[in-house]
ZAVEX-500472 format. One record per residue (C-alpha): residue in three letters; x, y, z. Coordinates in pm, 1 decimal. Each point is the difference from the previous one (the first is absolute). Layout:
% ZAVEX-500472
<'Ala' <X Y Z>>
...
***
This chain:
% ZAVEX-500472
<'Unk' <18367.0 8391.0 13988.9>>
<'Unk' <3.5 -363.9 110.3>>
<'Unk' <-316.4 58.6 182.8>>
<'Unk' <-169.7 158.7 -314.6>>
<'Unk' <134.3 -280.5 -219.7>>
<'Unk' <-132.8 -273.0 203.2>>
<'Unk' <-342.1 178.9 34.0>>
<'Unk' <5.7 48.7 -388.7>>
<'Unk' <80.8 -374.3 -44.9>>
<'Unk' <-270.1 -113.6 232.9>>
<'Unk' <-254.3 225.3 -193.7>>
<'Unk' <102.3 -139.1 -338.9>>
<'Unk' <-46.4 -348.7 137.5>>
<'Unk' <-349.4 36.5 115.9>>
<'Unk' <-297.1 -190.3 -113.3>>
<'Unk' <-67.0 12.6 -370.6>>
<'Unk' <-347.0 135.1 66.3>>
<'Unk' <140.1 351.7 58.7>>
<'Unk' <-21.5 189.2 -336.5>>
<'Unk' <272.7 149.6 -196.5>>
<'Unk' <-112.6 351.7 49.5>>
<'Unk' <30.1 -15.5 373.8>>
<'Unk' <351.7 -122.0 -19.8>>
<'Unk' <104.6 262.1 -244.8>>
<'Unk' <-156.6 275.4 214.9>>
<'Unk' <183.7 -128.7 304.6>>
<'Unk' <340.8 0.3 -189.6>>
<'Unk' <-77.7 368.7 -134.8>>
<'Unk' <119.7 293.8 215.2>>
<'Unk' <-286.2 214.2 139.0>>
<'Unk' <62.0 314.1 -193.4>>
<'Unk' <-26.4 -206.5 -322.1>>
<'Unk' <-332.6 -150.1 108.2>>
<'Unk' <-149.2 358.7 89.6>>
<'Unk' <115.2 138.1 -338.6>>
<'Unk' <-168.1 -290.7 -187.0>>
<'Unk' <-316.1 36.5 169.0>>
<'Unk' <-12.9 369.6 -73.1>>
<'Unk' <72.9 -63.4 -363.9>>
<'Unk' <-281.5 -260.6 -35.6>>
<'Unk' <-261.9 233.1 177.2>>
<'Unk' <50.0 285.8 -225.5>>
<'Unk' <152.9 -108.9 -321.7>>
<'Unk' <-111.7 314.0 -185.9>>
<'Unk' <225.4 241.0 207.0>>
<'Unk' <299.6 86.2 -199.1>>
<'Unk' <210.3 137.6 282.5>>
<'Unk' <212.3 -255.0 190.1>>
<'Unk' <-93.0 -75.2 359.3>>
<'Unk' <214.6 127.1 298.5>>
<'Unk' <84.4 -368.6 63.8>>
<'Unk' <144.2 -28.1 -348.5>>
<'Unk' <221.4 294.1 56.2>>
<'Unk' <132.5 -151.6 316.6>>
<'Unk' <-177.1 246.7 228.7>>
<'Unk' <-212.9 -127.3 280.1>>
<'Unk' <-377.2 15.7 -15.9>>
<'Unk' <-160.8 290.0 181.0>>
<'Unk' <-316.5 -181.7 103.4>>
<'Unk' <-127.9 -367.2 -37.6>>
<'Unk' <-342.0 163.0 -87.2>>
<'Unk' <117.3 67.4 -348.4>>
<'Unk' <21.7 -366.4 -73.4>>
<'Unk' <-373.7 -69.4 81.8>>
<'Unk' <-152.6 300.0 -187.8>>
<'Unk' <-265.9 -115.7 -244.7>>
<'Unk' <32.4 4.6 -378.6>>
<'Unk' <-106.5 317.0 -173.1>>
<'Unk' <-379.7 -17.3 -120.5>>
<'Unk' <-125.2 150.5 -307.6>>
<'Unk' <-230.2 290.9 78.0>>
<'Unk' <-323.1 23.8 -190.2>>
<'Unk' <-57.2 340.6 -145.2>>
<'Unk' <-298.4 214.5 71.8>>
<'Unk' <-105.2 2.5 -369.5>>
<'Unk' <-18.1 -401.9 -2.9>>
<'Unk' <-205.0 -8.2 311.0>>
<'Unk' <-241.4 260.0 -153.4>>
<'Unk' <-30.6 -198.4 -325.6>>
<'Unk' <-64.2 -331.0 182.1>>
<'Unk' <-269.1 175.4 211.9>>
<'Unk' <-164.1 153.4 -311.7>>
<'Unk' <-5.0 -323.8 -191.4>>
<'Unk' <-257.7 -185.6 235.4>>
<'Unk' <-274.5 268.5 -35.1>>
<'Unk' <37.6 26.3 -355.4>>
<'Unk' <-28.9 -399.1 -44.3>>
<'Unk' <-315.1 1.8 234.6>>
<'Unk' <-163.1 291.4 -216.4>>
<'Unk' <77.0 -160.6 -313.0>>
<'Unk' <-157.5 -325.9 125.5>>
<'Unk' <-312.0 173.0 116.5>>
<'Unk' <-19.5 173.4 -335.7>>
<'Unk' <2.5 -342.5 -171.6>>
<'Unk' <-274.8 -125.8 232.6>>
<'Unk' <-204.9 305.5 -72.5>>
<'Unk' <47.0 -51.8 -370.5>>
<'Unk' <-105.3 -372.3 41.0>>
<'Unk' <-330.9 113.0 198.8>>
<'Unk' <-87.0 245.1 -274.5>>
<'Unk' <52.1 -270.2 -272.2>>
<'Unk' <-221.0 -254.4 171.2>>
<'Unk' <-321.6 193.5 -97.5>>
<'Unk' <-53.0 204.5 -313.7>>
<'Unk' <-331.8 194.4 -30.5>>
<'Unk' <-200.2 -93.1 -311.1>>
<'Unk' <-77.9 246.2 -260.4>>
<'Unk' <-299.7 216.9 54.0>>
<'Unk' <-204.6 -128.7 -281.4>>
<'Unk' <62.2 -360.4 120.6>>
<'Unk' <-120.8 98.4 355.7>>
<'Unk' <-314.1 177.0 -145.4>>
<'Unk' <-74.0 -310.6 -205.4>>
<'Unk' <42.3 -234.5 300.0>>
<'Unk' <-215.7 216.1 239.4>>
<'Unk' <-273.4 -1.9 -278.3>>
<'Unk' <8.8 -374.0 -21.5>>
<'Unk' <-17.4 -13.3 383.9>>
<'Unk' <-317.0 245.1 -15.9>>
<'Unk' <-145.7 -233.6 -268.9>>
<'Unk' <64.6 -325.8 209.3>>
<'Unk' <-186.1 151.4 295.1>>
<'Unk' <-294.9 85.4 -189.6>>
<'Unk' <-20.5 -345.7 -159.0>>
<'Unk' <49.0 -167.0 367.7>>
<'Unk' <-306.2 220.7 125.3>>
<'Unk' <-230.1 -54.9 -285.5>>
<'Unk' <74.6 -390.8 -6.2>>
<'Unk' <-94.6 -24.2 368.2>>
<'Unk' <-314.4 219.3 -44.0>>
<'Unk' <-99.5 -208.8 -323.0>>
<'Unk' <108.6 -364.7 80.2>>
<'Unk' <72.6 8.3 371.2>>
<'Unk' <356.7 -102.6 -61.9>>
<'Unk' <324.5 187.5 -0.2>>
<'Unk' <228.7 -81.0 -301.5>>
<'Unk' <340.1 103.1 150.9>>
<'Unk' <-7.1 -105.5 371.1>>
<'Unk' <240.6 -326.7 -53.0>>
<'Unk' <79.3 5.0 377.4>>
<'Unk' <-365.3 -23.9 91.2>>
<'Unk' <-87.7 -261.8 -252.5>>
<'Unk' <307.9 -209.7 100.4>>
<'Unk' <-126.6 23.9 365.2>>
<'Unk' <-349.2 -84.1 -118.4>>
<'Unk' <131.7 -316.8 -160.2>>
<'Unk' <168.2 -121.0 312.4>>
<'Unk' <-332.9 63.5 197.6>>
<'Unk' <-233.3 -165.3 -272.5>>
<'Unk' <239.0 -322.8 -3.6>>
<'Unk' <-58.3 -54.8 362.2>>
<'Unk' <-377.2 72.1 -22.6>>
<'Unk' <-31.1 -224.9 -325.5>>
<'Unk' <187.9 -271.5 199.0>>
<'Unk' <-230.6 29.4 294.7>>
<'Unk' <-317.7 11.9 -230.0>>
<'Unk' <-78.3 346.5 126.4>>
<'Unk' <26.5 187.1 -337.2>>
<'Unk' <-67.8 -102.2 -372.9>>
<'Unk' <250.9 -39.9 -259.1>>
<'Unk' <-86.3 318.2 -184.0>>
<'Unk' <112.6 223.4 290.1>>
<'Unk' <337.2 -172.1 -45.3>>
<'Unk' <4.2 20.8 -376.7>>
<'Unk' <-77.5 379.4 -2.1>>
<'Unk' <324.3 132.8 154.6>>
<'Unk' <203.4 -263.6 -176.4>>
<'Unk' <-133.6 109.5 -334.6>>
<'Unk' <76.7 367.2 77.7>>
<'Unk' <359.5 -84.5 117.9>>
<'Unk' <64.9 -207.6 -325.2>>
<'Unk' <-134.7 277.8 -229.2>>
<'Unk' <214.3 272.2 163.3>>
<'Unk' <290.4 -232.1 -27.8>>
<'Unk' <-82.6 -64.5 -365.4>>
<'Unk' <-14.9 378.6 -65.5>>
<'Unk' <353.0 50.2 136.5>>
<'Unk' <130.6 -309.8 -191.4>>
<'Unk' <-139.5 161.1 -326.1>>
<'Unk' <177.5 321.5 66.1>>
<'Unk' <318.0 -184.7 68.1>>
<'Unk' <-35.8 -130.2 -355.5>>
<'Unk' <-68.5 327.0 -142.2>>
<'Unk' <249.2 219.0 184.0>>
<'Unk' <335.0 -174.7 50.5>>
<'Unk' <161.1 267.1 202.1>>
<'Unk' <-35.6 65.7 365.6>>
<'Unk' <3.3 379.5 -48.1>>
<'Unk' <-217.9 264.1 -165.5>>
<'Unk' <179.9 29.6 -337.3>>
<'Unk' <-224.3 172.8 -257.7>>
<'Unk' <88.0 11.6 -368.5>>
<'Unk' <164.0 -332.6 -8.3>>
<'Unk' <-117.2 -323.4 -122.9>>
<'Unk' <-226.6 -84.3 286.8>>
<'Unk' <-352.2 -24.2 -64.3>>
<'Unk' <-148.2 261.8 227.0>>
<'Unk' <-245.5 90.1 -245.0>>
<'Unk' <-153.1 -339.3 -27.7>>
<'Unk' <9.4 -52.0 378.5>>
<'Unk' <-206.1 327.1 49.5>>
<'Unk' <-234.8 -83.0 -273.2>>
<'Unk' <-48.5 -348.8 148.1>>
<'Unk' <-62.0 149.6 334.0>>
<'Unk' <-288.9 222.2 -146.8>>
<'Unk' <-148.3 -285.5 -193.5>>
<'Unk' <-25.8 -218.4 306.5>>
<'Unk' <-180.8 258.4 205.3>>
<'Unk' <-235.3 60.0 -292.0>>
<'Unk' <-73.3 -371.8 -6.9>>
<'Unk' <-75.9 -0.2 374.2>>
<'Unk' <-239.8 276.7 -39.5>>
<'Unk' <-204.8 -188.9 -277.2>>
<'Unk' <9.9 -338.5 218.4>>
<'Unk' <-165.6 176.6 313.2>>
<'Unk' <-341.5 -136.8 70.8>>
<'Unk' <-204.2 310.0 99.9>>
<'Unk' <-255.1 -214.3 211.8>>
<'Unk' <286.1 -142.0 204.7>>
<'Unk' <130.0 346.5 64.2>>
<'Unk' <-329.5 109.1 127.8>>
<'Unk' <-24.8 -312.4 213.4>>
<'Unk' <347.0 64.9 122.0>>
<'Unk' <121.6 -342.6 -99.1>>
<'Unk' <363.3 -85.1 -84.4>>
<'Unk' <106.8 -38.6 -364.6>>
<'Unk' <309.3 -179.8 -64.4>>
<'Unk' <40.7 -0.4 -372.9>>
<'Unk' <8.5 383.5 -36.6>>
<'Unk' <201.1 25.4 299.4>>
<'Unk' <272.7 -237.1 -137.0>>
<'Unk' <26.8 209.8 -321.5>>
<'Unk' <65.4 317.3 209.2>>
<'Unk' <249.2 -196.6 212.4>>
<'Unk' <192.9 -88.9 -308.9>>
<'Unk' <-3.9 359.4 -109.6>>
<'Unk' <103.9 101.6 349.7>>
<'Unk' <304.9 -260.3 -2.3>>
<'Unk' <100.1 116.4 -341.6>>
<'Unk' <5.1 366.4 110.0>>
<'Unk' <193.3 -75.3 325.9>>
<'Unk' <274.6 -179.4 -171.4>>
<'Unk' <58.7 268.1 -257.1>>
<'Unk' <170.9 226.4 236.0>>
<'Unk' <149.7 -236.6 235.7>>
<'Unk' <300.8 213.6 94.5>>
<'Unk' <177.9 322.9 -144.8>>
<'Unk' <359.1 88.3 116.2>>
<'Unk' <-35.0 -159.6 346.6>>
<'Unk' <-346.0 148.1 73.5>>
<'Unk' <-249.6 -291.4 37.1>>
<'Unk' <-324.7 120.8 -172.1>>
<'Unk' <-324.9 -197.4 46.6>>
<'Unk' <-300.4 150.1 -169.3>>
<'Unk' <-269.6 -235.5 109.3>>
<'Unk' <33.9 -26.1 372.7>>
<'Unk' <176.3 217.2 252.3>>
<'Unk' <107.2 -246.2 277.6>>
<'Unk' <370.7 6.1 -123.6>>
<'Unk' <-31.1 375.6 -42.6>>
<'Unk' <-120.3 86.9 342.7>>
<'Unk' <256.5 -232.3 140.6>>
<'Unk' <279.2 175.1 -189.8>>
<'Unk' <-126.2 339.0 109.3>>
<'Unk' <-11.6 -112.7 367.9>>
<'Unk' <362.9 -156.3 -7.7>>
<'Unk' <136.6 323.6 -186.4>>
<'Unk' <-159.1 221.3 263.8>>
<'Unk' <164.0 -204.7 273.5>>
<'Unk' <331.7 36.1 -141.4>>
<'Unk' <-23.5 358.9 -31.7>>
<'Unk' <-121.9 58.5 350.5>>
<'Unk' <274.2 -208.0 142.2>>
<'Unk' <291.3 187.3 -201.2>>
<'Unk' <-153.4 326.6 148.1>>
<'Unk' <-55.5 -131.4 353.6>>
<'Unk' <365.1 -117.8 16.2>>
<'Unk' <104.2 370.9 -87.5>>
<'Unk' <-229.2 179.6 223.1>>
<'Unk' <-243.1 85.7 -272.2>>
<'Unk' <248.8 242.8 -157.0>>
<'Unk' <82.9 -18.3 -365.3>>
<'Unk' <337.6 182.8 52.7>>
<'Unk' <145.6 -293.5 203.6>>
<'Unk' <-64.1 -257.4 -278.0>>
<'Unk' <319.3 -117.1 -170.4>>
<'Unk' <53.2 -67.8 -371.3>>
<'Unk' <-138.2 -348.1 -1.6>>
<'Unk' <-306.8 78.9 204.0>>
<'Unk' <-77.2 301.7 -222.4>>
<'Unk' <15.8 -229.5 -309.5>>
<'Unk' <-235.0 -267.8 180.8>>
<'Unk' <-239.4 265.3 85.7>>
<'Unk' <-15.3 126.7 -359.1>>
<'Unk' <-60.4 -356.7 -131.7>>
<'Unk' <-289.2 -47.8 246.8>>
<'Unk' <-152.2 326.6 -89.7>>
<'Unk' <-5.9 -89.9 -375.1>>
<'Unk' <-138.5 -344.2 81.5>>
<'Unk' <-287.7 171.1 197.7>>
<'Unk' <-68.7 233.4 -318.8>>
<'Unk' <-71.7 -318.4 -182.9>>
<'Unk' <-183.2 -218.4 250.1>>
<'Unk' <-218.8 279.9 165.3>>
<'Unk' <-164.7 106.1 -324.6>>
<'Unk' <-29.3 -359.2 -88.1>>
<'Unk' <-210.1 -80.3 287.6>>
<'Unk' <-217.5 325.2 -30.6>>
<'Unk' <-65.5 -96.0 -351.8>>
<'Unk' <-150.8 -329.3 85.1>>
<'Unk' <-198.9 163.2 258.7>>
<'Unk' <-124.8 269.3 -221.8>>
<'Unk' <-100.8 -276.4 -258.4>>
<'Unk' <-202.8 -181.4 268.4>>
<'Unk' <-177.1 310.2 93.3>>
<'Unk' <-76.1 75.9 -378.7>>
<'Unk' <-105.2 -357.8 -55.7>>
<'Unk' <-261.5 21.9 273.6>>
<'Unk' <-141.7 298.3 -125.1>>
<'Unk' <5.0 -110.4 -371.9>>
<'Unk' <-183.6 -338.3 97.7>>
<'Unk' <-270.9 190.5 158.2>>
<'Unk' <-57.0 186.4 -317.3>>
<'Unk' <103.1 -259.5 -268.8>>
<'Unk' <-5.9 -332.6 158.3>>
<'Unk' <239.0 -262.9 -140.3>>
<'Unk' <37.5 209.7 -320.4>>
<'Unk' <251.9 207.0 219.5>>
<'Unk' <248.7 -248.6 -113.3>>
<'Unk' <0.7 130.2 -347.1>>
<'Unk' <168.9 319.6 132.1>>
<'Unk' <336.0 -180.8 94.8>>
<'Unk' <-42.5 -226.1 -304.1>>
<'Unk' <-19.8 295.2 -238.6>>
<'Unk' <303.8 159.3 158.1>>
<'Unk' <215.0 -307.0 -19.4>>
<'Unk' <-117.2 -76.9 -358.9>>
<'Unk' <90.5 360.2 -115.9>>
<'Unk' <358.9 -8.3 166.2>>
<'Unk' <38.6 -344.4 -155.3>>
<'Unk' <-101.4 79.9 -341.9>>
<'Unk' <209.7 319.9 -21.6>>
<'Unk' <315.3 -187.7 117.5>>
<'Unk' <-62.7 -271.6 -262.2>>
<'Unk' <-49.9 238.9 -274.9>>
<'Unk' <254.6 258.3 89.6>>
<'Unk' <277.4 -197.5 165.8>>
<'Unk' <278.8 106.7 -231.4>>
<'Unk' <-105.5 363.0 51.5>>
<'Unk' <-3.9 -35.3 357.5>>
<'Unk' <333.2 -185.9 5.7>>
<'Unk' <165.0 318.7 -184.7>>
<'Unk' <-162.0 230.6 235.6>>
<'Unk' <137.8 -170.0 312.4>>
<'Unk' <343.2 -1.6 -158.6>>
<'Unk' <-23.1 370.5 -76.6>>
<'Unk' <-103.5 67.0 376.5>>
<'Unk' <291.1 -218.9 112.0>>
<'Unk' <248.9 173.1 -215.5>>
<'Unk' <-114.1 344.3 114.3>>
<'Unk' <2.2 -118.6 364.8>>
<'Unk' <368.2 -112.7 -40.7>>
<'Unk' <115.2 305.6 -176.4>>
***
C-alpha cells in the first residue's frame, strides 16, 4: 500500500498537459474499464455484460466486434435498380417527342399549292431566259456578276450597262419580296386571315402580263437582252418567293431550288448516318432515332416534290416557248390571277371551310 500510494501521488502530480480522462482511467479498476467499453460499443443491447455481473470476460475479441449494420432488403435493391432504366426511358421519350414536334408536315392542299407555284416559277425562269436572255430568279448568279463587273468596269474592260443589268435585277427581286412583306405580315401560310394573299397573287399575275407586253420581238429574234421586262418578271418572282417563306419548320422556296437541294442532301446524310451506326437495321434503332427518321422522312416528302415540280415547270416552259413564244408567261399569270381573285372574293367562305376541316380533324 505505501508503494501504490506513492505511485498514485506521483501520477496525480504529473505535468498539467496530461488529460483528465487518462487520470480517471488509471484510477479506475480494470473490470470497470472493460464494462464501460462494452456498454459504449453496443448501447442498444439490453442484457448486461458479463463484466457488469462480476463475471470474467470470456474473450477479448468481444470488445472489438463491429457495430451491427442495417441490411438492405432485396426489395429495396430491386426498386433502386429498376428506377434508373425507367428514368432513362422517360428521358428518351421526351427527346423523341421534342424531335417530332420540331417539324410538322403542312396540309396537303398547302403542299399542292406550293408545288404548283414552284412549277409556275420554273416555267417563268425558262421563258425569261429564252425571250430576254436573262434569268429572273438567280440572285446568287447576279450577285456574282455584280462583283465581276465592278472589277471589269474599274479596269475599263466592260461598260456600265453590264454592271447595271444584274444590279437592277437584284433590286427588282428585293422590291418584290419587300412588297410581299408589307402585304403578308405573317411568316407562315395562314389562309383565311387578314393577310392579303389574294392581292399578292393578283399582283404577281399583273406583273407577268406587263412583262409580256413590254417585250420587243425584234430583240427577241436577235437574241438581245431586255432588262425592262426582265425586271417586272423579277419583281413577280420576289413577290411569289416571299409569299410562302416558311411553314411549320419546312423552308419552302418556290422560285429557286438551291436551298431545297441543300436541305435534301443534308436530310439524306442524316438518315444514312443513323442507319450506318445501327448496321442498316431498323430494329436496332431506339426511340429517339425512330423519331428522327420519321421527321426526316416527312421533310423529304415536302422537299423532293418541290424540286421535281420546279423541274417539271422548266421542262414545260421550254416546250411552251417553242409553241407560243413569250406569251407562254400568260399561263402562270392566268393561274395566279384565278387563285388570287377566288381568294379575295370568297375569303370568308374559305375561312369557314378551313375551320370546319380543322374541327373534324380534332374530333
